[in-house]
VOVOMAR-285217 format. One record per residue (C-alpha): residue number from 1; x, y, z. Coordinates in pm, 1 decimal. Layout:
// residues N
+-------+----------+----------+----------+
! fitor !       px !       py !       pz !
+-------+----------+----------+----------+
!   NUM !        X !        Y !        Z !
...
+-------+----------+----------+----------+
//
This chain:
// residues 184
+-------+----------+----------+----------+
! fitor !       px !       py !       pz !
+-------+----------+----------+----------+
!     1 !   9618.5 !   9470.8 !  11589.7 !
!     2 !   9297.6 !   9528.8 !  11368.8 !
!     3 !   9211.4 !   9188.0 !  11150.5 !
!     4 !   9037.7 !   9231.7 !  10849.2 !
!     5 !   8920.5 !   8887.1 !  10757.5 !
!     6 !   8790.3 !   8821.2 !  10416.6 !
!     7 !   8701.7 !   8528.0 !  10268.8 !
!     8 !   8623.9 !   8403.4 !   9870.8 !
!     9 !   8429.9 !   8132.1 !   9803.4 !
!    10 !   8457.0 !   8052.3 !  10155.5 !
!    11 !   8217.4 !   8181.8 !  10491.4 !
!    12 !   8466.3 !   8299.6 !  10753.0 !
!    13 !   8322.3 !   8163.1 !  11068.4 !
!    14 !   8380.6 !   8219.6 !  11368.0 !
!    15 !   8591.1 !   7930.1 !  11444.4 !
!    16 !   8827.0 !   8012.3 !  11170.6 !
!    17 !   8831.0 !   8431.6 !  11231.8 !
!    18 !   8945.5 !   8300.9 !  11593.4 !
!    19 !   9198.6 !   8067.1 !  11464.7 !
!    20 !   9405.4 !   8291.2 !  11263.5 !
!    21 !   9359.4 !   8558.0 !  11499.8 !
!    22 !   9532.0 !   8358.3 !  11792.0 !
!    23 !   9793.8 !   8244.1 !  11572.7 !
!    24 !   9871.6 !   8594.9 !  11401.9 !
!    25 !   9897.0 !   8722.5 !  11734.9 !
!    26 !  10178.0 !   8544.4 !  11846.5 !
!    27 !  10399.3 !   8712.0 !  11643.5 !
!    28 !  10358.9 !   8987.7 !  11823.0 !
!    29 !  10629.3 !   8820.7 !  12100.2 !
!    30 !  10870.9 !   8885.0 !  11824.4 !
!    31 !  10851.2 !   9303.0 !  11923.8 !
!    32 !  10896.4 !   9516.1 !  12245.3 !
!    33 !  10526.4 !   9630.5 !  12172.8 !
!    34 !  10239.3 !   9557.0 !  11995.5 !
!    35 !  10210.1 !   9633.9 !  11665.7 !
!    36 !   9924.8 !   9902.5 !  11588.4 !
!    37 !   9913.7 !   9826.0 !  11237.1 !
!    38 !   9623.1 !   9691.6 !  11066.1 !
!    39 !   9605.1 !   9258.2 !  10941.6 !
!    40 !   9502.7 !   9185.4 !  10621.4 !
!    41 !   9426.8 !   8839.4 !  10603.6 !
!    42 !   9211.2 !   8662.9 !  10278.1 !
!    43 !   9093.2 !   8334.9 !  10238.9 !
!    44 !   9037.4 !   8176.4 !   9898.4 !
!    45 !   8884.2 !   7769.3 !   9825.1 !
!    46 !   8881.1 !   7691.1 !   9471.1 !
!    47 !   8822.9 !   7296.1 !   9426.5 !
!    48 !   8962.4 !   7109.7 !   9705.4 !
!    49 !   9276.8 !   7384.6 !   9774.8 !
!    50 !   9265.4 !   7627.4 !  10067.9 !
!    51 !   9454.4 !   7973.4 !  10034.6 !
!    52 !   9536.1 !   8180.7 !  10268.8 !
!    53 !   9746.6 !   8554.7 !  10174.4 !
!    54 !   9882.7 !   8764.2 !  10513.1 !
!    55 !   9973.7 !   9127.2 !  10469.2 !
!    56 !  10135.3 !   9341.5 !  10770.2 !
!    57 !  10197.6 !   9687.3 !  10650.4 !
!    58 !  10391.0 !   9821.4 !  10953.4 !
!    59 !  10668.0 !  10124.3 !  10954.0 !
!    60 !  10964.2 !  10076.7 !  10782.4 !
!    61 !  10870.1 !   9636.5 !  10749.1 !
!    62 !  10606.9 !   9490.5 !  10500.7 !
!    63 !  10495.3 !   9138.1 !  10631.5 !
!    64 !  10334.0 !   8920.5 !  10388.7 !
!    65 !  10329.5 !   8536.9 !  10297.6 !
!    66 !  10085.5 !   8331.9 !  10107.1 !
!    67 !  10017.8 !   7950.1 !  10138.4 !
!    68 !   9794.9 !   7727.5 !   9984.7 !
!    69 !   9678.6 !   7325.5 !  10125.2 !
!    70 !   9444.8 !   7124.0 !  10114.2 !
!    71 !   9366.0 !   7155.7 !  10466.2 !
!    72 !   9303.3 !   7546.1 !  10599.8 !
!    73 !   9387.0 !   7493.2 !  10930.2 !
!    74 !   9707.5 !   7392.8 !  10834.8 !
!    75 !   9756.2 !   7664.7 !  10568.6 !
!    76 !   9709.1 !   7868.1 !  10846.4 !
!    77 !   9973.8 !   7713.4 !  11101.5 !
!    78 !  10227.6 !   7708.3 !  10703.6 !
!    79 !  10166.0 !   8077.4 !  10618.6 !
!    80 !  10229.8 !   8156.6 !  11024.6 !
!    81 !  10518.7 !   8006.5 !  11049.4 !
!    82 !  10667.2 !   8184.5 !  10670.0 !
!    83 !  10580.0 !   8508.1 !  10872.6 !
!    84 !  10839.3 !   8395.9 !  11179.5 !
!    85 !  11109.6 !   8341.4 !  10921.4 !
!    86 !  11078.0 !   8651.6 !  10765.0 !
!    87 !  11079.7 !   8882.6 !  11076.2 !
!    88 !  11337.7 !   8635.4 !  11204.4 !
!    89 !  11595.9 !   8739.9 !  10873.6 !
!    90 !  11478.7 !   9119.8 !  10944.2 !
!    91 !  11542.4 !   9108.1 !  11298.7 !
!    92 !  11905.4 !   8950.4 !  11229.6 !
!    93 !  11938.3 !   9182.7 !  10922.4 !
!    94 !  11865.7 !   9519.1 !  11169.7 !
!    95 !  12043.2 !   9368.0 !  11445.3 !
!    96 !  12369.5 !   9325.0 !  11237.4 !
!    97 !  12319.8 !   9672.6 !  11068.6 !
!    98 !  12297.9 !   9847.1 !  11437.0 !
!    99 !  12500.2 !   9685.4 !  11698.1 !
!   100 !  12675.6 !  10003.9 !  11811.8 !
!   101 !  12346.8 !  10222.9 !  11667.5 !
!   102 !  11969.9 !  10275.4 !  11827.8 !
!   103 !  11789.9 !  10300.9 !  11477.0 !
!   104 !  11520.3 !  10072.5 !  11394.3 !
!   105 !  11635.3 !   9813.7 !  11691.4 !
!   106 !  11413.3 !   9892.0 !  11966.8 !
!   107 !  11138.4 !   9729.7 !  11721.9 !
!   108 !  11241.6 !   9381.9 !  11862.5 !
!   109 !  11212.9 !   9224.4 !  12130.3 !
!   110 !  11538.8 !   9088.5 !  12185.5 !
!   111 !  11546.8 !   8773.5 !  12386.4 !
!   112 !  11265.0 !   8633.9 !  12214.4 !
!   113 !  11176.3 !   8278.2 !  12424.3 !
!   114 !  11182.2 !   8009.0 !  12176.4 !
!   115 !  11396.8 !   8139.7 !  11951.9 !
!   116 !  11756.1 !   7960.4 !  11877.9 !
!   117 !  12009.4 !   8235.5 !  11851.1 !
!   118 !  12138.2 !   7995.5 !  11583.5 !
!   119 !  11846.4 !   7970.3 !  11386.0 !
!   120 !  11772.5 !   8299.5 !  11348.5 !
!   121 !  12217.4 !   8340.6 !  11201.1 !
!   122 !  12148.8 !   8085.7 !  10986.1 !
!   123 !  11842.4 !   8188.0 !  10826.5 !
!   124 !  12024.8 !   8540.4 !  10704.5 !
!   125 !  12283.8 !   8332.5 !  10506.1 !
!   126 !  12259.6 !   8204.0 !  10174.1 !
!   127 !  12407.0 !   7965.0 !   9983.0 !
!   128 !  12420.7 !   7970.1 !   9619.3 !
!   129 !  12402.7 !   7616.6 !   9500.5 !
!   130 !  12425.6 !   7660.8 !   9084.6 !
!   131 !  12537.9 !   7914.1 !   8869.5 !
!   132 !  12451.3 !   7960.0 !   8504.1 !
!   133 !  12607.1 !   8201.3 !   8260.4 !
!   134 !  12390.7 !   8334.3 !   7956.2 !
!   135 !  12398.1 !   8564.4 !   7619.8 !
!   136 !  12103.2 !   8717.4 !   7585.0 !
!   137 !  12040.1 !   8758.1 !   7267.0 !
!   138 !  11761.1 !   9048.3 !   7145.7 !
!   139 !  11437.7 !   8895.4 !   7126.7 !
!   140 !  11065.1 !   8964.5 !   7155.1 !
!   141 !  10872.6 !   8862.1 !   7429.3 !
!   142 !  10627.4 !   8630.4 !   7223.3 !
!   143 !  11001.5 !   8420.2 !   7175.1 !
!   144 !  11108.8 !   8465.3 !   7532.6 !
!   145 !  10782.6 !   8317.0 !   7652.5 !
!   146 !  10835.6 !   8007.3 !   7363.2 !
!   147 !  11200.6 !   7981.7 !   7504.4 !
!   148 !  11107.9 !   7962.2 !   7843.3 !
!   149 !  10821.8 !   7684.8 !   7842.5 !
!   150 !  11046.5 !   7481.8 !   7597.5 !
!   151 !  11313.8 !   7502.8 !   7887.8 !
!   152 !  11057.2 !   7445.4 !   8101.6 !
!   153 !  11109.7 !   7750.9 !   8383.8 !
!   154 !  10878.9 !   7952.8 !   8543.1 !
!   155 !  11044.5 !   8240.9 !   8444.5 !
!   156 !  11305.5 !   8336.0 !   8120.0 !
!   157 !  11548.3 !   8649.4 !   8160.5 !
!   158 !  11585.1 !   8820.8 !   7789.8 !
!   159 !  11719.2 !   9156.9 !   7676.7 !
!   160 !  11408.3 !   9297.6 !   7470.9 !
!   161 !  11478.2 !   9367.5 !   7131.5 !
!   162 !  11259.2 !   9633.9 !   7088.4 !
!   163 !  11347.9 !   9859.1 !   7397.4 !
!   164 !  11683.1 !   9688.5 !   7486.6 !
!   165 !  11580.5 !   9637.0 !   7836.7 !
!   166 !  11649.9 !   9376.3 !   7983.1 !
!   167 !  11301.8 !   9215.1 !   8052.2 !
!   168 !  11183.6 !   8900.1 !   8245.7 !
!   169 !  10861.8 !   8663.2 !   8175.9 !
!   170 !  10740.6 !   8474.1 !   8399.2 !
!   171 !  10477.6 !   8225.5 !   8452.7 !
!   172 !  10184.9 !   8216.6 !   8703.5 !
!   173 !   9986.2 !   8063.4 !   8905.0 !
!   174 !   9650.7 !   8116.6 !   8698.6 !
!   175 !   9839.6 !   7968.8 !   8367.4 !
!   176 !   9877.2 !   8320.6 !   8267.5 !
!   177 !  10218.6 !   8506.8 !   8179.7 !
!   178 !  10381.7 !   8831.7 !   8346.7 !
!   179 !  10637.1 !   9013.4 !   8149.5 !
!   180 !  10880.8 !   9258.9 !   8433.0 !
!   181 !  11055.0 !   9531.9 !   8259.3 !
!   182 !  11325.0 !   9753.3 !   8385.3 !
!   183 !  11629.8 !   9961.6 !   8256.9 !
!   184 !  11983.0 !   9862.7 !   8177.2 !
+-------+----------+----------+----------+
//
């Protein structure tokens, strides 16, 4: 693994670099052989909040996680936990799809120490705890943003009156708005 660690409003010291590399390298226990990929790590500091974003592009799999915390080292630990959950979840899916064939199953190590199979099975199941139904009335993007703000939600799905497409507006972390447009 090749590490590309960048800092924004923070100097990446040797101690921080060593800690990130040590923690992210532990992810290799989930693979048969060490993945030959670049690990992109962005560290950011704004006000009293530390942010870390880790992206690991691999053949057939993209691992990405982002975490914010007041303590940089805690944020690093939390982002590695997220990446571990992603790997376990993907490993479970791959193993289920390829029980009888070899496929991509060879990429993941079997019998990983410290990871219970109950935990692997649990993370692959999704439970819907609430369901809502709406009539999508046609509206423009500005009206959709107003509706979203009135409801106090972070996103809003609507039928775009101009294009007839289903769109989603969402509130970004920087306070601005985003739009996802798609065809029906």
